[in-house]
N, CA, C, O and the ligand as a Tripos MOL2 file, in Angstrom:
@<TRIPOS>MOLECULE
protein
  273   271    69     0     0
PROTEIN
NO_CHARGES

@<TRIPOS>ATOM
      1 N           4.6690   -5.0950   10.8700 N.3       1 MET1
      2 CA          3.5700   -4.5080   10.0830 C.3       1 MET1
      3 C           2.2500   -4.9690   10.6780 C.2       1 MET1
      4 O           2.0340   -6.1650   10.8740 O.2       1 MET1
      5 N           1.3950   -4.0500   10.9540 N.am      2 SER2
      6 CA          0.1340   -4.3740   11.6050 C.3       2 SER2
      7 C          -0.9480   -4.7650   10.6080 C.2       2 SER2
      8 O          -1.9300   -5.4130   10.9720 O.2       2 SER2
      9 N          -0.7700   -4.3760    9.3650 N.am      3 VAL3
     10 CA         -1.7740   -4.6760    8.3550 C.3       3 VAL3
     11 C          -1.4390   -6.0170    7.7190 C.2       3 VAL3
     12 O          -0.2960   -6.2560    7.3290 O.2       3 VAL3
     13 N          -2.4190   -6.8760    7.6150 N.am      4 THR4
     14 CA         -2.1910   -8.1700    6.9770 C.3       4 THR4
     15 C          -3.0330   -8.2540    5.7110 C.2       4 THR4
     16 O          -4.1180   -7.6810    5.6160 O.2       4 THR4
     17 N          -2.4990   -8.9810    4.7540 N.am      5 PHE5
     18 CA         -3.1530   -9.1450    3.4590 C.3       5 PHE5
     19 C          -3.4340  -10.6190    3.2170 C.2       5 PHE5
     20 O          -2.6220  -11.4880    3.5340 O.2       5 PHE5
     21 N          -4.5900  -10.8750    2.6540 N.am      6 GLN6
     22 CA         -4.8340  -12.2020    2.1130 C.3       6 GLN6
     23 C          -4.2520  -12.2330    0.7030 C.2       6 GLN6
     24 O          -4.2030  -11.1990    0.0380 O.2       6 GLN6
     25 N          -3.8160  -13.3880    0.2400 N.am      7 PRO7
     26 CA         -3.1760  -13.4550   -1.0700 C.3       7 PRO7
     27 C          -4.1600  -13.2310   -2.2180 C.2       7 PRO7
     28 O          -5.3460  -13.5490   -2.1330 O.2       7 PRO7
     29 N          -3.6110  -12.6720   -3.2920 N.am      8 ALA8
     30 CA         -4.2870  -12.6030   -4.5900 C.3       8 ALA8
     31 C          -5.6000  -11.8450   -4.5430 C.2       8 ALA8
     32 O          -6.5870  -12.2470   -5.1600 O.2       8 ALA8
     33 N          -5.6030  -10.7240   -3.7920 N.am      9 LEU9
     34 CA         -6.7880   -9.8860   -3.7330 C.3       9 LEU9
     35 C          -6.3790   -8.4320   -3.9100 C.2       9 LEU9
     36 O          -5.2260   -8.0540   -3.7050 O.2       9 LEU9
     37 N          -7.3640   -7.6310   -4.2980 N.am     10 TYR10
     38 CA         -7.1340   -6.1950   -4.4620 C.3      10 TYR10
     39 C          -7.6470   -5.4370   -3.2480 C.2      10 TYR10
     40 O          -8.7260   -5.7120   -2.7230 O.2      10 TYR10
     41 N          -6.8460   -4.4840   -2.8220 N.am     11 TYR11
     42 CA         -7.1750   -3.6530   -1.6720 C.3      11 TYR11
     43 C          -7.0170   -2.1830   -2.0500 C.2      11 TYR11
     44 O          -6.2580   -1.8260   -2.9500 O.2      11 TYR11
     45 N          -7.7700   -1.3370   -1.3220 N.am     12 GLU12
     46 CA         -7.4290    0.0800   -1.3150 C.3      12 GLU12
     47 C          -6.5570    0.3130   -0.0900 C.2      12 GLU12
     48 O          -6.9480    0.0010    1.0350 O.2      12 GLU12
     49 N          -5.3760    0.8620   -0.3220 N.am     13 VAL13
     50 CA         -4.3620    0.9760    0.7170 C.3      13 VAL13
     51 C          -4.0280    2.4480    0.9250 C.2      13 VAL13
     52 O          -3.9310    3.2180   -0.0310 O.2      13 VAL13
     53 N          -3.8560    2.8220    2.1760 N.am     14 THR14
     54 CA         -3.2520    4.1200    2.4650 C.3      14 THR14
     55 C          -1.9010    3.8750    3.1180 C.2      14 THR14
     56 O          -1.7270    2.9520    3.9130 O.2      14 THR14
     57 N          -0.9510    4.7290    2.7590 N.am     15 ALA15
     58 CA          0.4100    4.5380    3.2400 C.3      15 ALA15
     59 C           1.0450    5.8960    3.4850 C.2      15 ALA15
     60 O           0.7220    6.8830    2.8240 O.2      15 ALA15
     61 N           1.9540    5.9230    4.4490 N.am     16 ARG16
     62 CA          2.6070    7.1710    4.8420 C.3      16 ARG16
     63 C           4.1100    7.0380    4.7070 C.2      16 ARG16
     64 O           4.6990    6.0130    5.0500 O.2      16 ARG16
     65 N           4.7180    8.1050    4.1960 N.am     17 ASP17
     66 CA          6.1700    8.1540    4.0570 C.3      17 ASP17
     67 C           6.7820    8.6100    5.3770 C.2      17 ASP17
     68 O           6.5050    9.7120    5.8490 O.2      17 ASP17
     69 N           7.6110    7.7610    5.9680 N.am     18 ASN18
     70 CA          8.2320    8.0880    7.2600 C.3      18 ASN18
     71 C           9.6910    8.4800    7.1220 C.2      18 ASN18
     72 O          10.4190    8.5130    8.1140 O.2      18 ASN18
     73 N          10.1240    8.7740    5.9110 N.am     19 ASN19
     74 CA         11.5140    9.1540    5.6830 C.3      19 ASN19
     75 C          11.6630   10.6680    5.8610 C.2      19 ASN19
     76 O          11.1740   11.4520    5.0470 O.2      19 ASN19
     77 N          12.3400   11.0570    6.9260 N.am     20 GLN20
     78 CA         12.4590   12.4820    7.2450 C.3      20 GLN20
     79 C          13.1890   13.2610    6.1630 C.2      20 GLN20
     80 O          13.0180   14.4740    6.0470 O.2      20 GLN20
     81 N          13.9900   12.5820    5.3830 N.am     21 ASP21
     82 CA         14.7580   13.2620    4.3470 C.3      21 ASP21
     83 C          13.9730   13.4480    3.0580 C.2      21 ASP21
     84 O          14.4850   14.0320    2.1030 O.2      21 ASP21
     85 N          12.7460   12.9650    3.0180 N.am     22 CYS22
     86 CA         11.9590   12.9890    1.7900 C.3      22 CYS22
     87 C          10.9360   14.1140    1.8440 C.2      22 CYS22
     88 O          10.3820   14.4060    2.9040 O.2      22 CYS22
     89 N          10.6870   14.7450    0.6990 N.am     23 VAL23
     90 CA          9.6960   15.8130    0.6790 C.3      23 VAL23
     91 C           8.2850   15.2760    0.9260 C.2      23 VAL23
     92 O           7.3700   16.0350    1.2450 O.2      23 VAL23
     93 N           8.1210   13.9770    0.7780 N.am     24 ASN24
     94 CA          6.8220   13.3580    1.0800 C.3      24 ASN24
     95 C           6.6770   12.9990    2.5590 C.2      24 ASN24
     96 O           5.6960   12.3640    2.9460 O.2      24 ASN24
     97 N           7.6330   13.3950    3.3800 N.am     25 TYR25
     98 CA          7.6260   12.9980    4.7870 C.3      25 TYR25
     99 C           6.3010   13.3490    5.4560 C.2      25 TYR25
    100 O           5.8300   14.4840    5.3830 O.2      25 TYR25
    101 N           5.7140   12.3510    6.1070 N.am     26 GLU26
    102 CA          4.4610   12.4610    6.8470 C.3      26 GLU26
    103 C           3.2630   12.7220    5.9430 C.2      26 GLU26
    104 O           2.1830   13.0640    6.4240 O.2      26 GLU26
    105 N           3.4450   12.5650    4.6540 N.am     27 GLN27
    106 CA          2.3110   12.6450    3.7530 C.3      27 GLN27
    107 C           1.7100   11.2520    3.5950 C.2      27 GLN27
    108 O           2.4100   10.2400    3.6280 O.2      27 GLN27
    109 N           0.3960   11.2360    3.4230 N.am     28 THR28
    110 CA         -0.3120    9.9670    3.2700 C.3      28 THR28
    111 C          -0.8150    9.8530    1.8380 C.2      28 THR28
    112 O          -1.3490   10.8030    1.2660 O.2      28 THR28
    113 N          -0.6330    8.6790    1.2840 N.am     29 PHE29
    114 CA         -1.0090    8.4160   -0.0940 C.3      29 PHE29
    115 C          -2.0160    7.2760   -0.1340 C.2      29 PHE29
    116 O          -1.9860    6.3650    0.6940 O.2      29 PHE29
    117 N          -2.8950    7.3490   -1.1040 N.am     30 THR30
    118 CA         -3.8800    6.2920   -1.2920 C.3      30 THR30
    119 C          -3.5730    5.5480   -2.5770 C.2      30 THR30
    120 O          -3.3700    6.1530   -3.6290 O.2      30 THR30
    121 N          -3.5420    4.2380   -2.4790 N.am     31 VAL31
    122 CA         -3.4060    3.3860   -3.6540 C.3      31 VAL31
    123 C          -4.7680    2.7290   -3.8590 C.2      31 VAL31
    124 O          -5.1310    1.8250   -3.1070 O.2      31 VAL31
    125 N          -5.5300    3.1680   -4.8670 N.am     32 PRO32
    126 CA         -6.9190    2.7040   -4.9730 C.3      32 PRO32
    127 C          -7.0560    1.2470   -5.3640 C.2      32 PRO32
    128 O          -8.0880    0.6270   -5.1040 O.2      32 PRO32
    129 N          -6.0230    0.6920   -5.9880 N.am     33 GLN33
    130 CA         -6.1240   -0.7020   -6.4460 C.3      33 GLN33
    131 C          -4.7740   -1.3580   -6.2480 C.2      33 GLN33
    132 O          -3.9220   -1.3560   -7.1360 O.2      33 GLN33
    133 N          -4.6000   -1.9160   -5.0730 N.am     34 PHE34
    134 CA         -3.3250   -2.5040   -4.6790 C.3      34 PHE34
    135 C          -3.4860   -4.0080   -4.6580 C.2      34 PHE34
    136 O          -4.3630   -4.5350   -3.9730 O.2      34 PHE34
    137 N          -2.6430   -4.7040   -5.4080 N.am     35 TYR35
    138 CA         -2.7420   -6.1580   -5.4970 C.3      35 TYR35
    139 C          -1.8360   -6.7940   -4.4560 C.2      35 TYR35
    140 O          -0.6850   -6.3930   -4.2840 O.2      35 TYR35
    141 N          -2.3710   -7.7890   -3.7680 N.am     36 SER36
    142 CA         -1.6370   -8.3500   -2.6270 C.3      36 SER36
    143 C          -0.6320   -9.4230   -3.0160 C.2      36 SER36
    144 O           0.1630   -9.8560   -2.1810 O.2      36 SER36
    145 N          -0.6550   -9.8560   -4.2660 N.am     37 ASN37
    146 CA          0.2390  -10.9320   -4.7030 C.3      37 ASN37
    147 C           0.0900  -12.1510   -3.7900 C.2      37 ASN37
    148 O          -1.0080  -12.6940   -3.6650 O.2      37 ASN37
    149 N           1.1620  -12.5820   -3.1620 N.am     38 ALA38
    150 CA          1.0980  -13.7650   -2.3160 C.3      38 ALA38
    151 C           0.5830  -13.4570   -0.9140 C.2      38 ALA38
    152 O           0.4580  -14.3570   -0.0830 O.2      38 ALA38
    153 N           0.2880  -12.2050   -0.6570 N.am     39 GLY39
    154 CA         -0.1710  -11.8180    0.6700 C.3      39 GLY39
    155 C           0.9490  -11.4630    1.6200 C.2      39 GLY39
    156 O           0.7070  -11.0710    2.7610 O.2      39 GLY39
    157 N           2.1820  -11.6020    1.1480 N.am     40 THR40
    158 CA          3.3360  -11.2230    1.9440 C.3      40 THR40
    159 C           4.1890  -10.2840    1.1070 C.2      40 THR40
    160 O           4.0250  -10.1860   -0.1090 O.2      40 THR40
    161 N           5.0900   -9.6040    1.7740 N.am     41 ASN41
    162 CA          5.9630   -8.6450    1.0890 C.3      41 ASN41
    163 C           5.1580   -7.6290    0.2850 C.2      41 ASN41
    164 O           5.5110   -7.2920   -0.8450 O.2      41 ASN41
    165 N           4.0750   -7.1480    0.8840 N.am     42 CYS42
    166 CA          3.2570   -6.1290    0.2420 C.3      42 CYS42
    167 C           3.7770   -4.7650    0.6530 C.2      42 CYS42
    168 O           3.6660   -4.3670    1.8130 O.2      42 CYS42
    169 N           4.3360   -4.0640   -0.2940 N.am     43 PHE43
    170 CA          4.9440   -2.7890    0.0200 C.3      43 PHE43
    171 C           4.4190   -1.7010   -0.9040 C.2      43 PHE43
    172 O           4.1330   -1.9390   -2.0780 O.2      43 PHE43
    173 N           4.3000   -0.5070   -0.3480 N.am     44 VAL44
    174 CA          4.0930    0.6860   -1.1460 C.3      44 VAL44
    175 C           5.4060    1.4510   -1.0980 C.2      44 VAL44
    176 O           5.8840    1.8100   -0.0220 O.2      44 VAL44
    177 N           5.9820    1.6970   -2.2570 N.am     45 THR45
    178 CA          7.2830    2.3370   -2.3280 C.3      45 THR45
    179 C           7.1140    3.7860   -2.7430 C.2      45 THR45
    180 O           6.3750    4.0910   -3.6780 O.2      45 THR45
    181 N           7.7960    4.6690   -2.0510 N.am     46 CYS46
    182 CA          7.7700    6.0820   -2.3980 C.3      46 CYS46
    183 C           8.4770    6.2850   -3.7320 C.2      46 CYS46
    184 O           9.5870    5.7940   -3.9360 O.2      46 CYS46
    185 N           7.8240    7.0160   -4.6440 N.am     47 GLY47
    186 CA          8.4080    7.2510   -5.9460 C.3      47 GLY47
    187 C           9.5700    8.2210   -5.9200 C.2      47 GLY47
    188 O          10.3240    8.3120   -6.8890 O.2      47 GLY47
    189 N           9.7270    8.9460   -4.8260 N.am     48 LEU48
    190 CA         10.8000    9.9310   -4.7390 C.3      48 LEU48
    191 C          12.0240    9.3870   -4.0230 C.2      48 LEU48
    192 O          13.1350    9.4590   -4.5490 O.2      48 LEU48
    193 N          11.8340    8.8450   -2.8330 N.am     49 CYS49
    194 CA         12.9930    8.3750   -2.0710 C.3      49 CYS49
    195 C          13.2210    6.8790   -2.2320 C.2      49 CYS49
    196 O          14.2810    6.3680   -1.8700 O.2      49 CYS49
    197 N          12.2260    6.1710   -2.7770 N.am     50 GLY50
    198 CA         12.4040    4.7490   -3.0300 C.3      50 GLY50
    199 C          12.2720    3.8730   -1.8010 C.2      50 GLY50
    200 O          12.5040    2.6670   -1.8810 O.2      50 GLY50
    201 N          11.9060    4.4470   -0.6660 N.am     51 GLN51
    202 CA         11.7750    3.6510    0.5500 C.3      51 GLN51
    203 C          10.3420    3.1430    0.6870 C.2      51 GLN51
    204 O           9.3990    3.6890    0.1130 O.2      51 GLN51
    205 N          10.2240    2.0780    1.4710 N.am     52 HIS52
    206 CA          8.8930    1.5350    1.7230 C.3      52 HIS52
    207 C           8.1390    2.4690    2.6530 C.2      52 HIS52
    208 O           8.6800    2.9540    3.6460 O.2      52 HIS52
    209 N           6.8910    2.7110    2.3160 N.am     53 MET53
    210 CA          6.0420    3.5090    3.1980 C.3      53 MET53
    211 C           5.3900    2.6100    4.2450 C.2      53 MET53
    212 O           5.2730    1.3970    4.0700 O.2      53 MET53
    213 N           4.9750    3.2370    5.3230 N.am     54 GLU54
    214 CA          4.2170    2.5010    6.3370 C.3      54 GLU54
    215 C           2.7790    2.3590    5.8620 C.2      54 GLU54
    216 O           2.1080    3.3510    5.5810 O.2      54 GLU54
    217 N           2.3160    1.1350    5.7760 N.am     55 ILE55
    218 CA          0.9410    0.9060    5.3540 C.3      55 ILE55
    219 C           0.0250    1.1100    6.5500 C.2      55 ILE55
    220 O           0.1410    0.4310    7.5700 O.2      55 ILE55
    221 N          -0.8810    2.0520    6.4010 N.am     56 LEU56
    222 CA         -1.7460    2.4310    7.5170 C.3      56 LEU56
    223 C          -3.0380    1.6240    7.5120 C.2      56 LEU56
    224 O          -3.4480    1.0800    8.5370 O.2      56 LEU56
    225 N          -3.6630    1.5550    6.3640 N.am     57 THR57
    226 CA         -4.9300    0.8360    6.2630 C.3      57 THR57
    227 C          -4.9420    0.0470    4.9650 C.2      57 THR57
    228 O          -4.2890    0.4140    3.9890 O.2      57 THR57
    229 N          -5.6890   -1.0310    4.9740 N.am     58 ALA58
    230 CA         -5.9160   -1.8210    3.7680 C.3      58 ALA58
    231 C          -7.3610   -2.2850    3.7900 C.2      58 ALA58
    232 O          -7.7740   -3.0430    4.6670 O.2      58 ALA58
    233 N          -8.1130   -1.8230    2.8200 N.am     59 THR59
    234 CA         -9.5300   -2.1560    2.7480 C.3      59 THR59
    235 C          -9.7590   -3.0570    1.5560 C.2      59 THR59
    236 O          -9.4570   -2.6900    0.4210 O.2      59 THR59
    237 N         -10.2850   -4.2210    1.8130 N.am     60 LEU60
    238 CA        -10.5530   -5.1610    0.7280 C.3      60 LEU60
    239 C         -11.5960   -4.5680   -0.2120 C.2      60 LEU60
    240 O         -12.6560   -4.1250    0.2310 O.2      60 LEU60
    241 N         -11.2990   -4.5620   -1.4940 N.am     61 LEU61
    242 CA        -12.2410   -4.0320   -2.4720 C.3      61 LEU61
    243 C         -13.3870   -5.0190   -2.6600 C.2      61 LEU61
    244 O         -13.1780   -6.2100   -2.8900 O.2      61 LEU61
    245 N         -14.5930   -4.4930   -2.5560 N.am     62 ASP62
    246 CA        -15.7780   -5.3320   -2.7000 C.3      62 ASP62
    247 C         -16.7840   -4.5840   -3.5520 C.2      62 ASP62
    248 O         -17.3570   -3.6050   -3.0730 O.2      62 ASP62
    249 N         -17.0300   -4.9880   -4.7850 N.am     63 PRO63
    250 CA        -16.4850   -6.1950   -5.3980 C.3      63 PRO63
    251 C         -15.0390   -6.0160   -5.8340 C.2      63 PRO63
    252 O         -14.5510   -4.8930   -5.9660 O.2      63 PRO63
    253 N         -14.3710   -7.1170   -6.0520 N.am     64 GLN64
    254 CA        -13.0120   -7.0800   -6.5790 C.3      64 GLN64
    255 C         -13.0520   -6.5780   -8.0140 C.2      64 GLN64
    256 O         -13.9870   -6.8960   -8.7490 O.2      64 GLN64
    257 N         -12.0610   -5.8040   -8.4270 N.am     65 PRO65
    258 CA        -12.0580   -5.3090   -9.8040 C.3      65 PRO65
    259 C         -11.8980   -6.4390  -10.8220 C.2      65 PRO65
    260 O         -11.2360   -7.4470  -10.5730 O.2      65 PRO65
    261 N         -12.5200   -6.2350  -11.9540 N.am     66 GLU66
    262 CA        -12.3970   -7.2230  -13.0290 C.3      66 GLU66
    263 C         -11.0640   -7.0160  -13.7130 C.2      66 GLU66
    264 O         -10.7860   -5.9330  -14.2270 O.2      66 GLU66
    265 N         -10.2420   -8.0440  -13.7200 N.am     67 VAL67
    266 CA         -8.9390   -7.9650  -14.3690 C.3      67 VAL67
    267 C          -8.8600   -9.0700  -15.4000 C.2      67 VAL67
    268 O          -9.0520  -10.2460  -15.0900 O.2      67 VAL67
    269 N          -8.5800   -8.6840  -16.6040 N.am     68 SER68
    270 CA         -8.5170   -9.6800  -17.6710 C.3      68 SER68
    271 C          -7.0710  -10.0580  -17.9440 C.2      68 SER68
    272 O          -6.8030  -10.8880  -18.8130 O.2      68 SER68
    273 ZN          9.7330    9.3200    0.1340 Zn       69 ZN69
@<TRIPOS>BOND
     1     1     2 1
     2     2     3 1
     3     3     4 2
     4     3     5 am
     5     5     6 1
     6     6     7 1
     7     7     8 2
     8     7     9 am
     9     9    10 1
    10    10    11 1
    11    11    12 2
    12    11    13 am
    13    13    14 1
    14    14    15 1
    15    15    16 2
    16    15    17 am
    17    17    18 1
    18    18    19 1
    19    19    20 2
    20    19    21 am
    21    21    22 1
    22    22    23 1
    23    23    24 2
    24    23    25 am
    25    25    26 1
    26    26    27 1
    27    27    28 2
    28    27    29 am
    29    29    30 1
    30    30    31 1
    31    31    32 2
    32    31    33 am
    33    33    34 1
    34    34    35 1
    35    35    36 2
    36    35    37 am
    37    37    38 1
    38    38    39 1
    39    39    40 2
    40    39    41 am
    41    41    42 1
    42    42    43 1
    43    43    44 2
    44    43    45 am
    45    45    46 1
    46    46    47 1
    47    47    48 2
    48    47    49 am
    49    49    50 1
    50    50    51 1
    51    51    52 2
    52    51    53 am
    53    53    54 1
    54    54    55 1
    55    55    56 2
    56    55    57 am
    57    57    58 1
    58    58    59 1
    59    59    60 2
    60    59    61 am
    61    61    62 1
    62    62    63 1
    63    63    64 2
    64    63    65 am
    65    65    66 1
    66    66    67 1
    67    67    68 2
    68    67    69 am
    69    69    70 1
    70    70    71 1
    71    71    72 2
    72    71    73 am
    73    73    74 1
    74    74    75 1
    75    75    76 2
    76    75    77 am
    77    77    78 1
    78    78    79 1
    79    79    80 2
    80    79    81 am
    81    81    82 1
    82    82    83 1
    83    83    84 2
    84    83    85 am
    85    85    86 1
    86    86    87 1
    87    87    88 2
    88    87    89 am
    89    89    90 1
    90    90    91 1
    91    91    92 2
    92    91    93 am
    93    93    94 1
    94    94    95 1
    95    95    96 2
    96    95    97 am
    97    97    98 1
    98    98    99 1
    99    99   100 2
   100    99   101 am
   101   101   102 1
   102   102   103 1
   103   103   104 2
   104   103   105 am
   105   105   106 1
   106   106   107 1
   107   107   108 2
   108   107   109 am
   109   109   110 1
   110   110   111 1
   111   111   112 2
   112   111   113 am
   113   113   114 1
   114   114   115 1
   115   115   116 2
   116   115   117 am
   117   117   118 1
   118   118   119 1
   119   119   120 2
   120   119   121 am
   121   121   122 1
   122   122   123 1
   123   123   124 2
   124   123   125 am
   125   125   126 1
   126   126   127 1
   127   127   128 2
   128   127   129 am
   129   129   130 1
   130   130   131 1
   131   131   132 2
   132   131   133 am
   133   133   134 1
   134   134   135 1
   135   135   136 2
   136   135   137 am
   137   137   138 1
   138   138   139 1
   139   139   140 2
   140   139   141 am
   141   141   142 1
   142   142   143 1
   143   143   144 2
   144   143   145 am
   145   145   146 1
   146   146   147 1
   147   147   148 2
   148   147   149 am
   149   149   150 1
   150   150   151 1
   151   151   152 2
   152   151   153 am
   153   153   154 1
   154   154   155 1
   155   155   156 2
   156   155   157 am
   157   157   158 1
   158   158   159 1
   159   159   160 2
   160   159   161 am
   161   161   162 1
   162   162   163 1
   163   163   164 2
   164   163   165 am
   165   165   166 1
   166   166   167 1
   167   167   168 2
   168   167   169 am
   169   169   170 1
   170   170   171 1
   171   171   172 2
   172   171   173 am
   173   173   174 1
   174   174   175 1
   175   175   176 2
   176   175   177 am
   177   177   178 1
   178   178   179 1
   179   179   180 2
   180   179   181 am
   181   181   182 1
   182   182   183 1
   183   183   184 2
   184   183   185 am
   185   185   186 1
   186   186   187 1
   187   187   188 2
   188   187   189 am
   189   189   190 1
   190   190   191 1
   191   191   192 2
   192   191   193 am
   193   193   194 1
   194   194   195 1
   195   195   196 2
   196   195   197 am
   197   197   198 1
   198   198   199 1
   199   199   200 2
   200   199   201 am
   201   201   202 1
   202   202   203 1
   203   203   204 2
   204   203   205 am
   205   205   206 1
   206   206   207 1
   207   207   208 2
   208   207   209 am
   209   209   210 1
   210   210   211 1
   211   211   212 2
   212   211   213 am
   213   213   214 1
   214   214   215 1
   215   215   216 2
   216   215   217 am
   217   217   218 1
   218   218   219 1
   219   219   220 2
   220   219   221 am
   221   221   222 1
   222   222   223 1
   223   223   224 2
   224   223   225 am
   225   225   226 1
   226   226   227 1
   227   227   228 2
   228   227   229 am
   229   229   230 1
   230   230   231 1
   231   231   232 2
   232   231   233 am
   233   233   234 1
   234   234   235 1
   235   235   236 2
   236   235   237 am
   237   237   238 1
   238   238   239 1
   239   239   240 2
   240   239   241 am
   241   241   242 1
   242   242   243 1
   243   243   244 2
   244   243   245 am
   245   245   246 1
   246   246   247 1
   247   247   248 2
   248   247   249 am
   249   249   250 1
   250   250   251 1
   251   251   252 2
   252   251   253 am
   253   253   254 1
   254   254   255 1
   255   255   256 2
   256   255   257 am
   257   257   258 1
   258   258   259 1
   259   259   260 2
   260   259   261 am
   261   261   262 1
   262   262   263 1
   263   263   264 2
   264   263   265 am
   265   265   266 1
   266   266   267 1
   267   267   268 2
   268   267   269 am
   269   269   270 1
   270   270   271 1
   271   271   272 2
@<TRIPOS>SUBSTRUCTURE
     1 MET1         2 RESIDUE 1 A MET
     2 SER2         6 RESIDUE 1 A SER
     3 VAL3        10 RESIDUE 1 A VAL
     4 THR4        14 RESIDUE 1 A THR
     5 PHE5        18 RESIDUE 1 A PHE
     6 GLN6        22 RESIDUE 1 A GLN
     7 PRO7        26 RESIDUE 1 A PRO
     8 ALA8        30 RESIDUE 1 A ALA
     9 LEU9        34 RESIDUE 1 A LEU
    10 TYR10       38 RESIDUE 1 A TYR
    11 TYR11       42 RESIDUE 1 A TYR
    12 GLU12       46 RESIDUE 1 A GLU
    13 VAL13       50 RESIDUE 1 A VAL
    14 THR14       54 RESIDUE 1 A THR
    15 ALA15       58 RESIDUE 1 A ALA
    16 ARG16       62 RESIDUE 1 A ARG
    17 ASP17       66 RESIDUE 1 A ASP
    18 ASN18       70 RESIDUE 1 A ASN
    19 ASN19       74 RESIDUE 1 A ASN
    20 GLN20       78 RESIDUE 1 A GLN
    21 ASP21       82 RESIDUE 1 A ASP
    22 CYS22       86 RESIDUE 1 A CYS
    23 VAL23       90 RESIDUE 1 A VAL
    24 ASN24       94 RESIDUE 1 A ASN
    25 TYR25       98 RESIDUE 1 A TYR
    26 GLU26      102 RESIDUE 1 A GLU
    27 GLN27      106 RESIDUE 1 A GLN
    28 THR28      110 RESIDUE 1 A THR
    29 PHE29      114 RESIDUE 1 A PHE
    30 THR30      118 RESIDUE 1 A THR
    31 VAL31      122 RESIDUE 1 A VAL
    32 PRO32      126 RESIDUE 1 A PRO
    33 GLN33      130 RESIDUE 1 A GLN
    34 PHE34      134 RESIDUE 1 A PHE
    35 TYR35      138 RESIDUE 1 A TYR
    36 SER36      142 RESIDUE 1 A SER
    37 ASN37      146 RESIDUE 1 A ASN
    38 ALA38      150 RESIDUE 1 A ALA
    39 GLY39      154 RESIDUE 1 A GLY
    40 THR40      158 RESIDUE 1 A THR
    41 ASN41      162 RESIDUE 1 A ASN
    42 CYS42      166 RESIDUE 1 A CYS
    43 PHE43      170 RESIDUE 1 A PHE
    44 VAL44      174 RESIDUE 1 A VAL
    45 THR45      178 RESIDUE 1 A THR
    46 CYS46      182 RESIDUE 1 A CYS
    47 GLY47      186 RESIDUE 1 A GLY
    48 LEU48      190 RESIDUE 1 A LEU
    49 CYS49      194 RESIDUE 1 A CYS
    50 GLY50      198 RESIDUE 1 A GLY
    51 GLN51      202 RESIDUE 1 A GLN
    52 HIS52      206 RESIDUE 1 A HIS
    53 MET53      210 RESIDUE 1 A MET
    54 GLU54      214 RESIDUE 1 A GLU
    55 ILE55      218 RESIDUE 1 A ILE
    56 LEU56      222 RESIDUE 1 A LEU
    57 THR57      226 RESIDUE 1 A THR
    58 ALA58      230 RESIDUE 1 A ALA
    59 THR59      234 RESIDUE 1 A THR
    60 LEU60      238 RESIDUE 1 A LEU
    61 LEU61      242 RESIDUE 1 A LEU
    62 ASP62      246 RESIDUE 1 A ASP
    63 PRO63      250 RESIDUE 1 A PRO
    64 GLN64      254 RESIDUE 1 A GLN
    65 PRO65      258 RESIDUE 1 A PRO
    66 GLU66      262 RESIDUE 1 A GLU
    67 VAL67      266 RESIDUE 1 A VAL
    68 SER68      270 RESIDUE 1 A SER
    69 ZN69       273 GROUP 0 **** ****
């Protein structure tokens, strides 16, 4: 994975489904508020095929969203 995450931060992430058997194949999705958790094992999962998408970009949100 070429994209790296720092732990415990929110990112805007774009991800692409590379599963040829999925109707989302080669479609790109944006996750506007993606939490990095520990900074590892950050995955975007396709809601249809259940496979991990390839994360293309991750932009640190600035400012970080207020979460209570
Ligand atoms: Zn899929």
